[in-house]
ZATOR-193225 format. One record per atom (N, C-alpha, C): residue number from 1; atom name; z, y, x. Coordinates in steps of 0.05 Angstrom, whole numbers, plus 5000, padded with zeros to 4 digits. Layout:
residues N
+-----+------+------+-------+------+
!   n ! atom !   up ! north ! east !
+-----+------+------+-------+------+
! NUM !   CA !    Z !     Y !    X !
...
+-----+------+------+-------+------+
end
This chain:
residues 89
+-----+------+------+-------+------+
!   n ! atom !   up ! north ! east !
+-----+------+------+-------+------+
!   1 !    N ! 4837 !  8581 ! 4585 !
!   1 !   CA ! 4817 !  8590 ! 4612 !
!   1 !    C ! 4838 !  8623 ! 4612 !
!   2 !    N ! 4838 !  8629 ! 4636 !
!   2 !   CA ! 4850 !  8653 ! 4645 !
!   2 !    C ! 4830 !  8676 ! 4642 !
!   3 !    N ! 4835 !  8703 ! 4634 !
!   3 !   CA ! 4829 !  8727 ! 4639 !
!   3 !    C ! 4819 !  8735 ! 4675 !
!   4 !    N ! 4791 !  8747 ! 4669 !
!   4 !   CA ! 4791 !  8758 ! 4700 !
!   4 !    C ! 4801 !  8783 ! 4691 !
!   5 !    N ! 4816 !  8798 ! 4717 !
!   5 !   CA ! 4827 !  8824 ! 4713 !
!   5 !    C ! 4795 !  8847 ! 4713 !
!   6 !    N ! 4796 !  8865 ! 4696 !
!   6 !   CA ! 4777 !  8881 ! 4698 !
!   6 !    C ! 4781 !  8900 ! 4731 !
!   7 !    N ! 4754 !  8909 ! 4738 !
!   7 !   CA ! 4760 !  8919 ! 4758 !
!   7 !    C ! 4764 !  8948 ! 4756 !
!   8 !    N ! 4779 !  8962 ! 4771 !
!   8 !   CA ! 4790 !  8990 ! 4766 !
!   8 !    C ! 4767 !  9015 ! 4775 !
!   9 !    N ! 4754 !  9031 ! 4758 !
!   9 !   CA ! 4738 !  9047 ! 4777 !
!   9 !    C ! 4759 !  9074 ! 4781 !
!  10 !    N ! 4745 !  9090 ! 4796 !
!  10 !   CA ! 4750 !  9114 ! 4807 !
!  10 !    C ! 4765 !  9119 ! 4825 !
!  11 !    N ! 4776 !  9140 ! 4838 !
!  11 !   CA ! 4789 !  9142 ! 4867 !
!  11 !    C ! 4810 !  9125 ! 4871 !
!  12 !    N ! 4814 !  9117 ! 4891 !
!  12 !   CA ! 4842 !  9111 ! 4893 !
!  12 !    C ! 4873 !  9123 ! 4895 !
!  13 !    N ! 4892 !  9117 ! 4884 !
!  13 !   CA ! 4913 !  9136 ! 4886 !
!  13 !    C ! 4922 !  9146 ! 4912 !
!  14 !    N ! 4920 !  9176 ! 4914 !
!  14 !   CA ! 4937 !  9189 ! 4945 !
!  14 !    C ! 4960 !  9197 ! 4938 !
!  15 !    N ! 4971 !  9199 ! 4958 !
!  15 !   CA ! 4994 !  9215 ! 4957 !
!  15 !    C ! 4992 !  9247 ! 4969 !
!  16 !    N ! 4998 !  9266 ! 4953 !
!  16 !   CA ! 5003 !  9293 ! 4956 !
!  16 !    C ! 5022 !  9307 ! 4972 !
!  17 !    N ! 5045 !  9291 ! 4970 !
!  17 !   CA ! 5066 !  9301 ! 4983 !
!  17 !    C ! 5089 !  9289 ! 4976 !
!  18 !    N ! 5113 !  9291 ! 4994 !
!  18 !   CA ! 5132 !  9280 ! 4992 !
!  18 !    C ! 5156 !  9304 ! 4988 !
!  19 !    N ! 5171 !  9297 ! 4967 !
!  19 !   CA ! 5195 !  9314 ! 4963 !
!  19 !    C ! 5225 !  9295 ! 4970 !
!  20 !    N ! 5241 !  9309 ! 4983 !
!  20 !   CA ! 5268 !  9297 ! 4993 !
!  20 !    C ! 5287 !  9313 ! 4980 !
!  21 !    N ! 5309 !  9307 ! 4959 !
!  21 !   CA ! 5327 !  9323 ! 4951 !
!  21 !    C ! 5352 !  9312 ! 4958 !
!  22 !    N ! 5369 !  9328 ! 4971 !
!  22 !   CA ! 5399 !  9319 ! 4984 !
!  22 !    C ! 5419 !  9328 ! 4954 !
!  23 !    N ! 5429 !  9318 ! 4950 !
!  23 !   CA ! 5454 !  9315 ! 4924 !
!  23 !    C ! 5477 !  9323 ! 4928 !
!  24 !    N ! 5492 !  9317 ! 4952 !
!  24 !   CA ! 5519 !  9319 ! 4963 !
!  24 !    C ! 5523 !  9355 ! 4969 !
!  25 !    N ! 5504 !  9373 ! 4965 !
!  25 !   CA ! 5516 !  9400 ! 4975 !
!  25 !    C ! 5525 !  9416 ! 4962 !
!  26 !    N ! 5553 !  9416 ! 4966 !
!  26 !   CA ! 5575 !  9430 ! 4944 !
!  26 !    C ! 5583 !  9459 ! 4957 !
!  27 !    N ! 5572 !  9465 ! 4975 !
!  27 !   CA ! 5585 !  9493 ! 4995 !
!  27 !    C ! 5568 !  9527 ! 4981 !
!  28 !    N ! 5549 !  9514 ! 4960 !
!  28 !   CA ! 5536 !  9542 ! 4952 !
!  28 !    C ! 5513 !  9551 ! 4971 !
!  29 !    N ! 5503 !  9537 ! 4993 !
!  29 !   CA ! 5487 !  9543 ! 5007 !
!  29 !    C ! 5456 !  9529 ! 5000 !
!  30 !    N ! 5440 !  9546 ! 4999 !
!  30 !   CA ! 5411 !  9534 ! 4988 !
!  30 !    C ! 5397 !  9529 ! 5014 !
!  31 !    N ! 5385 !  9507 ! 5018 !
!  31 !   CA ! 5375 !  9494 ! 5042 !
!  31 !    C ! 5345 !  9481 ! 5035 !
!  32 !    N ! 5325 !  9497 ! 5043 !
!  32 !   CA ! 5297 !  9486 ! 5037 !
!  32 !    C ! 5283 !  9485 ! 5063 !
!  33 !    N ! 5272 !  9464 ! 5067 !
!  33 !   CA ! 5253 !  9453 ! 5091 !
!  33 !    C ! 5228 !  9452 ! 5078 !
!  34 !    N ! 5201 !  9458 ! 5095 !
!  34 !   CA ! 5177 !  9451 ! 5092 !
!  34 !    C ! 5164 !  9438 ! 5117 !
!  35 !    N ! 5148 !  9418 ! 5111 !
!  35 !   CA ! 5130 !  9411 ! 5132 !
!  35 !    C ! 5101 !  9413 ! 5117 !
!  36 !    N ! 5082 !  9407 ! 5132 !
!  36 !   CA ! 5063 !  9400 ! 5120 !
!  36 !    C ! 5063 !  9375 ! 5096 !
!  37 !    N ! 5078 !  9361 ! 5102 !
!  37 !   CA ! 5076 !  9332 ! 5081 !
!  37 !    C ! 5097 !  9329 ! 5062 !
!  38 !    N ! 5117 !  9347 ! 5072 !
!  38 !   CA ! 5140 !  9347 ! 5058 !
!  38 !    C ! 5154 !  9364 ! 5048 !
!  39 !    N ! 5171 !  9373 ! 5023 !
!  39 !   CA ! 5191 !  9393 ! 5017 !
!  39 !    C ! 5217 !  9382 ! 5014 !
!  40 !    N ! 5235 !  9387 ! 5025 !
!  40 !   CA ! 5264 !  9382 ! 5026 !
!  40 !    C ! 5280 !  9401 ! 5017 !
!  41 !    N ! 5296 !  9394 ! 4999 !
!  41 !   CA ! 5316 !  9420 ! 4984 !
!  41 !    C ! 5339 !  9403 ! 4978 !
!  42 !    N ! 5370 !  9424 ! 4984 !
!  42 !   CA ! 5390 !  9413 ! 4972 !
!  42 !    C ! 5409 !  9397 ! 5001 !
!  43 !    N ! 5433 !  9389 ! 4990 !
!  43 !   CA ! 5445 !  9364 ! 5008 !
!  43 !    C ! 5465 !  9392 ! 5026 !
!  44 !    N ! 5481 !  9369 ! 5037 !
!  44 !   CA ! 5501 !  9388 ! 5058 !
!  44 !    C ! 5482 !  9390 ! 5084 !
!  45 !    N ! 5500 !  9409 ! 5104 !
!  45 !   CA ! 5484 !  9413 ! 5118 !
!  45 !    C ! 5475 !  9387 ! 5137 !
!  46 !    N ! 5495 !  9367 ! 5139 !
!  46 !   CA ! 5491 !  9338 ! 5151 !
!  46 !    C ! 5467 !  9324 ! 5139 !
!  47 !    N ! 5468 !  9322 ! 5112 !
!  47 !   CA ! 5448 !  9314 ! 5099 !
!  47 !    C ! 5412 !  9321 ! 5098 !
!  48 !    N ! 5421 !  9344 ! 5098 !
!  48 !   CA ! 5393 !  9360 ! 5099 !
!  48 !    C ! 5380 !  9353 ! 5130 !
!  49 !    N ! 5400 !  9358 ! 5152 !
!  49 !   CA ! 5389 !  9350 ! 5174 !
!  49 !    C ! 5383 !  9329 ! 5185 !
!  50 !    N ! 5393 !  9307 ! 5169 !
!  50 !   CA ! 5379 !  9280 ! 5169 !
!  50 !    C ! 5356 !  9277 ! 5154 !
!  51 !    N ! 5357 !  9291 ! 5130 !
!  51 !   CA ! 5327 !  9288 ! 5123 !
!  51 !    C ! 5302 !  9302 ! 5135 !
!  52 !    N ! 5313 !  9329 ! 5151 !
!  52 !   CA ! 5295 !  9342 ! 5165 !
!  52 !    C ! 5281 !  9318 ! 5193 !
!  53 !    N ! 5306 !  9307 ! 5208 !
!  53 !   CA ! 5295 !  9281 ! 5216 !
!  53 !    C ! 5274 !  9265 ! 5215 !
!  54 !    N ! 5284 !  9258 ! 5180 !
!  54 !   CA ! 5262 !  9239 ! 5176 !
!  54 !    C ! 5235 !  9250 ! 5171 !
!  55 !    N ! 5232 !  9273 ! 5169 !
!  55 !   CA ! 5210 !  9289 ! 5160 !
!  55 !    C ! 5190 !  9293 ! 5187 !
!  56 !    N ! 5205 !  9296 ! 5206 !
!  56 !   CA ! 5196 !  9293 ! 5235 !
!  56 !    C ! 5182 !  9272 ! 5241 !
!  57 !    N ! 5202 !  9247 ! 5242 !
!  57 !   CA ! 5189 !  9226 ! 5248 !
!  57 !    C ! 5162 !  9211 ! 5235 !
!  58 !    N ! 5173 !  9221 ! 5208 !
!  58 !   CA ! 5147 !  9209 ! 5192 !
!  58 !    C ! 5121 !  9226 ! 5200 !
!  59 !    N ! 5124 !  9250 ! 5205 !
!  59 !   CA ! 5101 !  9269 ! 5208 !
!  59 !    C ! 5088 !  9256 ! 5237 !
!  60 !    N ! 5109 !  9253 ! 5254 !
!  60 !   CA ! 5092 !  9243 ! 5283 !
!  60 !    C ! 5084 !  9220 ! 5279 !
!  61 !    N ! 5084 !  9196 ! 5262 !
!  61 !   CA ! 5081 !  9168 ! 5261 !
!  61 !    C ! 5056 !  9170 ! 5245 !
!  62 !    N ! 5057 !  9187 ! 5227 !
!  62 !   CA ! 5030 !  9194 ! 5214 !
!  62 !    C ! 5006 !  9202 ! 5239 !
!  63 !    N ! 5013 !  9229 ! 5248 !
!  63 !   CA ! 4997 !  9239 ! 5267 !
!  63 !    C ! 4993 !  9212 ! 5288 !
!  64 !    N ! 5006 !  9196 ! 5296 !
!  64 !   CA ! 5001 !  9178 ! 5321 !
!  64 !    C ! 4975 !  9157 ! 5307 !
!  65 !    N ! 4975 !  9155 ! 5274 !
!  65 !   CA ! 4958 !  9139 ! 5261 !
!  65 !    C ! 4927 !  9157 ! 5263 !
!  66 !    N ! 4930 !  9182 ! 5262 !
!  66 !   CA ! 4905 !  9199 ! 5271 !
!  66 !    C ! 4903 !  9201 ! 5237 !
!  67 !    N ! 4918 !  9200 ! 5220 !
!  67 !   CA ! 4909 !  9212 ! 5190 !
!  67 !    C ! 4930 !  9232 ! 5179 !
!  68 !    N ! 4915 !  9247 ! 5165 !
!  68 !   CA ! 4928 !  9268 ! 5142 !
!  68 !    C ! 4941 !  9248 ! 5124 !
!  69 !    N ! 4966 !  9262 ! 5111 !
!  69 !   CA ! 4973 !  9250 ! 5084 !
!  69 !    C ! 4960 !  9241 ! 5065 !
!  70 !    N ! 4942 !  9255 ! 5058 !
!  70 !   CA ! 4923 !  9250 ! 5038 !
!  70 !    C ! 4898 !  9225 ! 5040 !
!  71 !    N ! 4897 !  9217 ! 5072 !
!  71 !   CA ! 4880 !  9200 ! 5082 !
!  71 !    C ! 4893 !  9170 ! 5081 !
!  72 !    N ! 4922 !  9173 ! 5085 !
!  72 !   CA ! 4936 !  9147 ! 5084 !
!  72 !    C ! 4943 !  9133 ! 5058 !
!  73 !    N ! 4945 !  9108 ! 5057 !
!  73 !   CA ! 4945 !  9094 ! 5030 !
!  73 !    C ! 4972 !  9098 ! 5022 !
!  74 !    N ! 4975 !  9091 ! 4994 !
!  74 !   CA ! 5010 !  9095 ! 4987 !
!  74 !    C ! 5027 !  9074 ! 5003 !
!  75 !    N ! 5013 !  9055 ! 5005 !
!  75 !   CA ! 5031 !  9032 ! 5018 !
!  75 !    C ! 5035 !  9043 ! 5047 !
!  76 !    N ! 5015 !  9058 ! 5059 !
!  76 !   CA ! 5022 !  9067 ! 5087 !
!  76 !    C ! 5044 !  9090 ! 5089 !
!  77 !    N ! 5043 !  9104 ! 5070 !
!  77 !   CA ! 5056 !  9128 ! 5066 !
!  77 !    C ! 5089 !  9115 ! 5061 !
!  78 !    N ! 5094 !  9094 ! 5042 !
!  78 !   CA ! 5121 !  9078 ! 5037 !
!  78 !    C ! 5128 !  9068 ! 5062 !
!  79 !    N ! 5106 !  9058 ! 5075 !
!  79 !   CA ! 5120 !  9042 ! 5100 !
!  79 !    C ! 5124 !  9058 ! 5124 !
!  80 !    N ! 5115 !  9082 ! 5129 !
!  80 !   CA ! 5122 !  9102 ! 5150 !
!  80 !    C ! 5145 !  9118 ! 5143 !
!  81 !    N ! 5150 !  9126 ! 5116 !
!  81 !   CA ! 5177 !  9137 ! 5106 !
!  81 !    C ! 5202 !  9119 ! 5106 !
!  82 !    N ! 5195 !  9094 ! 5106 !
!  82 !   CA ! 5219 !  9072 ! 5107 !
!  82 !    C ! 5228 !  9074 ! 5145 !
!  83 !    N ! 5205 !  9073 ! 5153 !
!  83 !   CA ! 5214 !  9064 ! 5179 !
!  83 !    C ! 5222 !  9093 ! 5194 !
!  84 !    N ! 5218 !  9115 ! 5185 !
!  84 !   CA ! 5231 !  9145 ! 5193 !
!  84 !    C ! 5252 !  9138 ! 5177 !
!  85 !    N ! 5262 !  9132 ! 5159 !
!  85 !   CA ! 5292 !  9124 ! 5142 !
!  85 !    C ! 5307 !  9117 ! 5169 !
!  86 !    N ! 5298 !  9091 ! 5171 !
!  86 !   CA ! 5312 !  9068 ! 5184 !
!  86 !    C ! 5318 !  9081 ! 5211 !
!  87 !    N ! 5301 !  9096 ! 5221 !
!  87 !   CA ! 5305 !  9108 ! 5254 !
!  87 !    C ! 5335 !  9130 ! 5252 !
!  88 !    N ! 5331 !  9141 ! 5233 !
!  88 !   CA ! 5349 !  9164 ! 5231 !
!  88 !    C ! 5376 !  9152 ! 5213 !
!  89 !    N ! 5373 !  9137 ! 5201 !
!  89 !   CA ! 5402 !  9125 ! 5189 !
!  89 !    C ! 5420 !  9124 ! 5204 !
+-----+------+------+-------+------+
end
């Protein structure tokens, strides 16, 4: 006989923020960008610019849903982030 899973108690997991890390910056320049939802660090100029574009698209799409980051489910955040990366890529 199969056991029933115990119901979880407590609040649902929430995303407090997103960190983007660029690993290809070899020019010695420190690049850091902060938005309400993300912190982006490192990367070459090109990589950091792509991360910035992704952050902007992500923020715009979150705003279109009328939500703050903490109000969005983990699943929503992942979906929005993937969509922003695809459009930037």
